[in-house]
C-alpha positions in Angstrom: 138.9 101.9 134.3 140.2 98.3 133.9 141.3 96.7 137.3 144.7 95.2 137.1 145.1 91.6 138.0 147.0 90.7 141.1 150.7 91.2 141.3 152.6 87.8 141.7 156.3 89.0 141.4 158.1 92.4 142.0 157.3 95.0 139.4 158.6 98.4 138.6 156.7 100.8 136.1 155.6 104.5 135.6 152.1 105.4 137.1 149.8 108.0 138.5 149.3 107.6 142.3 146.2 108.8 144.4 146.5 108.7 148.1 144.1 107.1 150.3 143.5 106.7 153.8 146.2 105.8 156.7 145.3 102.7 158.4 145.8 102.0 162.2 149.0 100.0 161.2 150.7 103.0 159.5 150.0 101.7 155.9 148.6 104.1 153.3 146.3 102.8 150.6 147.1 104.0 147.2 145.3 103.9 143.7 148.1 103.0 141.1 147.0 103.9 137.6 148.8 103.1 134.5 148.1 102.3 130.8 147.0 98.7 131.5 144.6 99.7 134.3 144.3 100.3 138.0 145.9 98.6 141.0 145.0 98.9 144.7 148.2 99.0 146.8 149.6 100.1 150.1 152.8 102.0 151.3 154.6 103.0 154.3 155.8 106.2 152.4 152.8 108.7 153.3 152.1 111.5 150.7 149.1 113.8 150.2 147.9 115.5 147.0 145.8 118.2 148.5 148.3 120.9 147.5 148.2 120.3 143.7 145.7 120.5 141.1 147.4 117.9 138.8 148.0 114.1 139.2 151.1 112.9 140.7 153.4 110.8 138.5 156.1 108.6 139.6 158.2 105.4 139.0 157.1 102.8 141.6 158.5 99.5 142.8 156.0 97.0 144.0 156.1 93.5 145.4 153.3 91.0 146.2 152.4 90.1 149.8 149.8 87.9 151.6 148.4 84.6 150.9 147.5 83.6 148.1 150.5 85.3 146.8 149.6 88.8 145.4 146.5 89.1 147.5 148.1 92.5 148.8 150.5 94.7 146.8 153.2 96.8 148.9 154.8 99.8 147.1 158.4 99.5 148.2 159.8 102.7 146.5 158.3 105.8 145.1 160.5 108.0 142.8 158.4 111.1 141.9 158.7 112.0 138.1 156.8 115.3 137.5 158.1 115.5 134.0 156.5 112.0 132.9 154.2 112.5 129.9 150.8 112.0 131.6 148.9 111.0 128.6 150.9 107.7 128.1 149.6 106.8 131.7 146.0 107.3 131.2 144.3 103.9 131.6 141.9 102.6 128.9 138.3 103.2 129.9 136.1 100.0 129.8 133.6 100.1 127.0 134.6 103.3 125.2 135.8 102.0 122.0 139.4 102.5 122.7 139.0 106.1 123.2 142.2 106.7 125.0 144.3 104.8 122.6 142.8 107.0 119.8 143.4 110.1 121.6 146.9 109.1 122.5 147.5 108.3 118.6 146.0 111.9 117.9 148.4 113.7 120.3 151.3 111.6 118.5 150.3 113.0 115.3 150.1 116.7 116.1 153.3 117.9 114.4 153.8 120.8 116.9 155.9 120.3 120.0 154.3 123.3 121.7 150.6 121.9 121.4 151.8 118.5 122.2 153.1 119.6 125.6 150.0 121.8 126.0 148.1 118.8 126.0 150.3 116.8 128.3 150.0 119.7 130.8 146.4 120.1 130.5 145.5 116.5 130.8 147.5 116.2 134.0 144.8 118.3 135.7 142.7 116.0 137.8 139.2 116.8 136.2 140.4 116.1 132.6 142.7 113.0 133.6 139.6 111.4 135.3 136.3 112.9 134.0 137.0 113.7 130.2 136.3 110.1 129.1 132.9 109.6 130.8 131.5 113.1 130.8 128.5 113.8 128.5 127.8 117.0 126.6 124.6 117.9 124.7 124.6 118.2 120.9 121.5 119.3 119.1 119.4 118.5 122.3 120.9 115.0 122.6 123.4 113.6 125.2 126.6 112.4 123.6 130.3 111.3 125.1 132.5 114.4 125.3 135.5 112.4 124.5 133.9 110.6 121.7 132.7 113.7 120.0 136.1 115.5 120.5 138.3 112.7 119.2 136.1 112.0 116.2 136.2 115.7 115.4 140.0 115.8 115.7 140.4 112.6 113.5 138.6 114.3 110.8 140.8 117.3 111.2 143.7 115.2 111.0 142.6 113.7 107.7 141.0 116.9 106.2 142.3 118.4 103.1 142.7 122.0 102.5 144.6 122.7 105.7 148.1 123.8 106.5 150.4 122.0 108.6 149.9 124.5 111.4 146.2 124.6 110.7 146.0 120.8 111.2 147.9 121.0 114.6 145.9 123.9 116.0 142.7 122.4 114.8 143.3 119.1 116.2 144.2 120.7 119.6 141.1 122.9 119.5 138.8 120.0 118.7 140.1 118.1 121.6 139.7 121.0 124.1 136.7 123.0 122.8 134.4 121.3 125.2 136.7 120.0 127.7 135.6 122.6 130.4 132.6 120.4 130.6 134.6 117.8 132.7 134.3 120.1 135.6 130.9 120.3 137.5 128.6 122.9 135.9 128.5 124.8 139.4 132.3 125.4 138.9 132.1 127.1 135.6 133.3 130.8 135.2 130.3 132.8 134.5 128.4 129.9 133.6 130.6 129.2 130.5 132.6 125.9 130.3 135.0 127.2 127.8 136.0 130.5 129.9 136.3 128.2 132.8 138.9 125.8 131.1 141.0 128.8 129.9 141.2 130.1 133.3 142.2 126.5 134.5 145.0 126.1 131.8 146.1 129.7 131.8 149.5 128.8 133.1 150.0 126.3 130.3 148.8 128.7 127.7 151.4 131.2 129.0 153.9 128.4 128.5 153.0 127.9 124.9 153.0 131.6 124.3 156.7 131.9 125.5 157.8 129.6 122.7 155.3 130.1 120.1 153.4 133.5 120.7 151.5 133.8 117.6 150.4 130.1 117.4 149.1 130.5 121.2 147.2 133.6 119.9 145.4 131.6 117.3 144.5 128.8 119.7 143.1 131.4 122.3 141.2 132.8 119.4 139.6 129.7 118.7 138.8 128.7 122.3 137.2 132.1 122.9 135.6 132.5 119.4 132.0 132.4 120.7 132.8 135.6 122.9 134.8 137.7 120.3 133.4 140.2 117.9 136.0 139.2 115.2 138.6 136.6 114.6 141.9 136.9 112.6 141.7 135.4 109.0 144.0 132.2 110.0 141.7 131.5 112.9 138.6 132.1 111.2 139.6 129.8 108.4 140.7 127.1 111.0 137.4 127.4 112.7 135.4 127.1 109.4 137.4 123.9 108.7 137.0 122.2 112.1 133.2 123.2 112.2 132.6 121.8 108.6 134.2 118.6 109.3 132.3 118.4 112.7 129.2 118.8 110.7 130.3 116.2 108.2 130.6 113.5 111.0 126.8 113.6 111.7 126.2 114.1 107.8 128.0 111.0 107.0 126.0 109.0 109.7 122.9 110.5 108.1 123.8 109.5 104.5 125.0 105.9 105.8 121.5 105.3 107.1 119.9 106.4 104.2 122.1 103.9 102.1 121.5 101.4 104.8 125.1 101.2 105.6 127.0 101.2 109.0 129.4 104.2 109.5 132.1 102.2 111.6 134.9 104.9 111.7 136.2 107.9 110.0 137.5 108.0 106.5 141.3 108.5 105.7 140.4 111.4 103.6 137.8 114.1 104.2 137.0 116.7 101.7 135.2 119.9 102.3 134.0 119.7 98.5 132.4 116.4 99.2 130.8 117.9 102.3 129.3 121.0 100.4 128.1 118.7 97.4 126.2 116.6 99.9 124.8 119.7 101.7 123.9 121.2 98.4 122.2 117.8 97.3 120.2 117.8 100.6 118.9 121.3 100.1 117.3 120.5 96.8 
């Protein structure tokens, strides 16, 4: 995460706060995380995060202290704001092709308020807020970025054809979450399965989604559990097939791009399953 330059004048902004040690003079160190980066600060207002699994969000007022001006930043006021949209506060991660900005744009484009709020709630969990962006997963025997894989797949679903509005929303949400359990250490996975571990961690958020959108929550749960179910509903199965085909297309485009001597610098604005099937058929002849 980018380090924020020194504060040279009083500022007030929304942030995620992580408490640190309390010094001998009574000041507590605090990590202040916001969309532009991270700031090290101190405060007289002591707090503890040990009793919550989620990050702490607040509006903070900070003034510079010390010489040169801004060498030390002191938090004058903390106004706790648990309802802040945490995805808006995730700092961009250095060297990751603007993954957080792309992720934020995807969430904004999910035309389903329940799915949007689910993602806001889920990414307030510390392992996802911090680890999702730098975690690696194994795909076809090769290590790759969890976030890069998920975001690229979700972007393909966003622009894919042949999907209903709901399928697009639930497909994008599923694409962003299907490997998110791997943001937790492997030894913590329930029954050794990251998908089941994630579902246990987000059970409260899933229940909240089900209160407002019971049928939609059922489809998302089917998708998240698809590897452990004997069957899926027609809607869940159709959505899963689209998401998986488009995920396959991401590596297929890279393969064809290499054959053509071209760079594949981003996702297309329109992805057709017919085009995918034509390429797959031509590759098998």
